[in-house]
C-alpha positions in Angstrom: 43.9 -30.3 -12.0 42.5 -28.4 -9.0 39.3 -26.5 -9.6 38.7 -23.1 -8.1 35.0 -22.5 -7.8 34.1 -18.8 -8.2 30.6 -19.3 -9.7 29.0 -17.9 -6.5 29.2 -17.7 -2.8 26.2 -20.1 -2.6 28.6 -23.0 -3.2 30.2 -22.9 0.2 30.2 -26.0 2.4 29.5 -25.9 6.2 32.7 -25.8 8.1 33.3 -28.6 10.7 32.3 -26.5 13.7 29.1 -25.4 12.0 28.3 -29.1 11.4 28.9 -29.8 15.1 26.6 -26.9 16.0 23.9 -28.4 13.7 24.3 -31.9 15.2 23.9 -30.5 18.7 21.0 -28.2 18.0 18.0 -28.2 20.3 14.9 -28.6 18.1 11.1 -28.4 18.2 8.2 -27.8 15.8 8.8 -24.4 14.1 5.4 -24.2 12.6 4.1 -24.1 16.2 7.0 -21.7 17.0 8.4 -24.3 19.4 11.8 -24.7 17.9 14.2 -23.0 20.4 17.1 -22.8 17.9 14.9 -21.1 15.2 13.4 -18.8 17.9 16.9 -17.7 18.9 18.0 -17.1 15.3 14.9 -15.0 14.7 15.6 -13.0 17.8 19.2 -12.4 16.7 18.1 -11.3 13.2 15.5 -8.9 14.5 18.0 -7.3 16.9 20.8 -7.1 14.3 18.6 -5.4 11.7 16.8 -3.1 14.2 13.4 -4.6 13.4 10.7 -5.9 15.8 10.5 -9.4 14.6 12.1 -11.8 12.1 11.1 -15.1 10.4 13.4 -17.9 9.1 12.6 -18.8 5.5 14.0 -21.4 3.2 15.5 -19.0 0.6 16.0 -15.4 -0.3 13.5 -15.8 -3.1 10.8 -16.7 -0.5 12.0 -13.9 1.7 11.5 -11.4 -1.1 8.2 -12.9 -2.3 6.4 -12.6 1.1 6.7 -8.8 1.4 5.7 -8.4 -2.3 2.6 -10.5 -1.5 1.7 -8.6 1.7 2.8 -5.0 1.1 2.3 -4.8 -2.7 -0.1 -7.5 -4.0 -2.3 -8.0 -6.9 -2.3 -5.2 -9.5 0.0 -3.0 -7.5 3.3 -1.6 -8.9 6.7 -2.1 -7.5 9.6 0.2 -8.5 12.8 -1.7 -8.7 16.0 -1.8 -10.7 15.9 -3.6 -14.1 18.6 -6.0 -13.0 17.1 -6.7 -9.6 16.9 -10.3 -8.4 13.1 -10.2 -8.1 12.8 -9.4 -11.8 15.6 -11.5 -13.3 16.1 -14.5 -11.1 12.9 -15.4 -9.2 11.0 -17.0 -12.1 8.4 -14.2 -12.3 7.1 -15.0 -8.8 6.3 -11.4 -8.0 3.7 -11.4 -10.7 2.8 -15.1 -10.9 2.3 -15.5 -7.2 2.2 -12.1 -5.5 0.3 -10.5 -8.5 2.5 -7.4 -8.4 3.6 -5.4 -11.4 7.4 -4.7 -11.7 8.3 -1.3 -13.0 11.9 -1.7 -14.1 14.2 1.2 -13.7 17.6 1.5 -15.4 20.2 3.4 -13.4 24.0 3.4 -13.3 25.6 0.6 -11.3 22.2 -0.7 -10.2 21.8 2.1 -7.7 18.3 3.7 -7.7 17.9 7.4 -6.7 14.9 9.2 -5.2 15.0 11.7 -8.0 14.5 9.1 -10.8 11.9 7.2 -8.7 9.6 10.1 -7.9 8.3 10.7 -11.4 7.3 7.0 -11.6 5.0 7.1 -8.5 1.5 7.0 -10.0 -1.1 9.5 -8.8 -4.1 8.0 -7.1 -6.8 7.4 -9.8 -9.4 4.7 -10.4 -7.9 3.8 -13.8 -4.3 3.6 -12.8 -2.3 0.8 -11.1 -1.4 1.8 -7.6 2.3 2.3 -6.8 2.8 0.4 -3.6 6.4 -0.4 -3.0 10.0 0.4 -3.7 12.5 -2.5 -3.7 16.2 -2.0 -3.4 18.9 -4.6 -3.6 22.0 -4.1 -1.4 24.5 -5.1 -2.5 23.6 -5.2 -6.2 26.2 -6.7 -8.4 28.6 -6.4 -5.5 28.1 -2.6 -5.3 27.0 -1.0 -2.0 24.3 1.7 -1.8 25.6 5.0 -0.2 23.7 5.5 3.0 22.5 9.0 2.0 21.0 7.5 -1.2 19.0 4.9 0.8 17.8 7.6 3.2 16.6 9.7 0.4 14.6 6.8 -1.1 13.2 6.1 2.4 12.1 9.7 2.7 10.4 9.5 -0.7 8.6 6.4 0.3 7.3 8.1 3.4 6.0 11.1 1.5 4.0 8.9 -0.8 3.0 6.3 1.7 4.9 3.5 -0.1 6.5 0.5 1.6 10.2 -0.2 1.1 11.6 -3.7 0.9 15.4 -4.3 0.9 16.7 -7.4 -0.7 19.8 -7.7 1.5 20.9 -11.1 0.3 24.5 -9.8 0.8 23.6 -7.2 3.4 26.4 -8.3 5.6 28.9 -7.8 2.8 27.6 -4.2 2.4 28.0 -3.6 6.1 31.5 -4.9 6.3 32.6 -3.1 3.2 31.2 0.3 4.2 31.7 0.0 8.0 28.0 1.0 8.5 26.1 -1.2 10.9 23.4 -3.4 9.5 20.6 -1.8 11.5 21.6 1.6 10.2 21.4 0.4 6.6 18.1 -1.4 7.2 16.5 1.6 8.9 15.2 3.0 5.6 13.3 -0.2 4.8 10.0 -1.5 6.2 11.1 -5.1 5.5 14.6 -6.6 4.8 15.9 -10.0 4.0 19.4 -11.3 4.3 20.9 -14.6 3.2 22.6 -17.1 5.5 23.8 -19.4 2.7 25.9 -17.0 0.6 29.0 -15.3 2.1 28.0 -16.3 5.6 28.5 -20.0 4.7 25.4 -21.7 6.1 23.9 -24.5 4.0 20.3 -23.2 3.8 18.1 -20.2 4.6 17.4 -16.5 4.8 15.9 -14.2 7.3 13.0 -11.8 6.7 12.7 -9.0 9.2 10.0 -6.4 9.8 7.3 -5.3 12.3 5.5 -7.6 14.6 2.3 -7.3 12.6 4.1 -7.9 9.3 5.9 -11.0 10.6 2.6 -12.5 11.9 1.2 -12.1 8.4 4.4 -13.5 6.9 4.0 -16.7 8.9 0.7 -17.4 7.3 2.0 -16.6 3.8 5.1 -18.8 4.4 2.8 -21.7 5.3 0.6 -21.0 2.3 3.5 -21.2 -0.2 4.9 -24.4 1.4 7.6 -22.8 3.6 6.5 -24.2 6.9 9.4 -26.3 8.3 9.2 -28.5 11.4 12.5 -29.3 13.3 14.3 -26.6 11.4 16.6 -25.9 14.4 19.2 -28.1 12.7 19.4 -25.5 9.9 18.9 -22.5 12.3 21.9 -23.6 14.3 24.1 -23.2 11.2 22.7 -19.6 10.8 23.5 -18.8 14.4 27.0 -20.1 13.9 27.4 -18.0 10.7 26.3 -14.8 12.4 28.6 -15.4 15.3 31.7 -16.5 13.4 31.5 -15.5 9.7 30.6 -11.9 9.5 34.0 -10.2 10.2 35.8 -12.7 7.9 33.8 -11.4 4.9 36.5 -8.7 4.6 38.8 -11.6 3.5 36.5 -12.3 0.6 36.5 -8.6 -0.4 40.3 -8.5 -0.3 40.6 -11.6 -2.4 38.1 -10.2 -4.9 40.1 -7.0 -5.2 43.3 -8.9 -5.7 41.8 -10.9 -8.6 40.3 -7.7 -10.1 43.7 -5.9 -10.0 45.3 -9.0 -11.6 42.7 -8.9 -14.4 43.5 -5.3 -15.1 47.2 -6.1 -15.2 46.6 -8.7 -17.9 45.7 -6.1 -20.5 43.0 -8.3 -22.1 40.4 -7.9 -19.4 38.1 -4.9 -19.0 36.4 -4.0 -15.8 35.4 -1.1 -13.6 37.5 -1.4 -10.4 35.2 1.1 -8.5 32.4 -1.6 -8.8 34.5 -4.2 -7.0 33.5 -3.2 -3.5 32.7 -6.5 -2.0 33.2 -10.1 -3.2 31.8 -9.9 -6.8 33.7 -9.1 -10.0 32.3 -8.5 -13.4 34.6 -8.3 -16.4 34.7 -8.7 -20.1 37.2 -9.5 -22.8 36.7 -7.3 -25.8 36.0 -9.4 -28.9 34.8 -12.4 -27.0 31.5 -13.4 -25.4 31.3 -14.1 -21.8 30.5 -17.8 -22.6 33.7 -18.0 -24.6 35.7 -16.6 -21.7 34.0 -18.9 -19.3 34.8 -21.9 -21.5 38.5 -21.0 -21.5 38.7 -20.3 -17.7 36.9 -23.6 -16.9 39.5 -25.5 -19.0 42.2 -23.8 -16.9 40.5 -24.7 -13.6 38.5 -21.5 -12.8 34.8 -22.2 -12.5 32.7 -19.1 -13.3 29.6 -17.8 -15.0 29.6 -16.0 -18.4 26.7 -14.5 -20.4 26.7 -12.8 -23.8 28.8 -9.9 -22.6 30.4 -10.5 -19.2 31.9 -13.0 -16.8 31.1 -13.0 -13.1 33.6 -14.2 -10.4 32.5 -14.4 -6.8 35.0 -15.0 -3.9 33.7 -17.0 -1.0 34.5 -18.8 2.3 35.9 -21.8 0.4 38.4 -19.8 -1.5 41.5 -19.2 0.6 44.2 -16.6 0.2 46.4 -19.3 -1.3 43.7 -20.3 -3.7 43.3 -16.7 -4.7 47.0 -16.5 -5.5 46.7 -19.6 -7.6 43.7 -18.1 -9.5 45.8 -14.9 -10.1 48.7 -17.0 -11.4 46.4 -18.7 -13.9 45.0 -15.4 -15.1 48.5 -13.9 -15.6 49.4 -16.8 -17.8 46.5 -16.3 -20.2 46.6 -14.2 -23.3 44.0 -13.3 -26.0 44.9 -16.3 -28.2 43.7 -18.6 -25.4 40.1 -17.4 -25.9 40.0 -18.5 -29.5 40.3 -22.2 -28.6 
């Protein structure tokens, strides 16, 4: 039985031409900033996001931790969505390492608004924790922030002298889906990360972008937490290839996700909000069954996915072709409610 892996877009394998680029990469010692491939990737990332400088980090978690460490820090509060990656999936690093305090905000579809954030900004007082940062995630659960909403949050941050960090792990998905250039989206944030190893298909790494002064500090923090890499140009070459060849094709992942979402709705047993399938991520539920039960059934049919107590997540990706998508849809059409009882 063929398996169709929709657990995440992190499972993609480097394509042959990416491997060739990695093998041919010119390298040096990146800790000394002497790796030409890393330097080129960092210059590309800074230009594309409209920031002064960028730094190559081993993961999105590291890329998020560094600005929390520098721009928030010990005892400072960070306003972020309750479902944000920095709260839910980074092992508590923002508090354990950066010393920051998460203020979790519940808002529809994961999208924060300036109106709901403003009352949470603490007044300056000796006995109150300082509100230091707003963190937004774009996309969040595959949903893209409206540009006007981001701009309003950026305006709020300026009024209260707060920094803004954008976890843009899937920032390129947001740009392709909305047609808004990455530098326009990133303009509201002081710092922004984006992942190379998700939809873009590189094997390792994320980019952290910001001012020249911030990135200089980030290099020291990266070294402190064990992120200094030496001949990292082999990895950077994959990132360069991804940015040059895999951005436009993200639209294929989005189209495949929508096709699967529409098929799920047609089954009659699946429940989902089609308006939330804007990029390559689908969340759905089957009333009367847990997400784990649904996952168990789908895996037996050849569809790898993740299920929790309520929902199942499917993520289309570079390794899932149009033909694979049709096969997934065919499997879904054949299922009925009785299959989830087994």
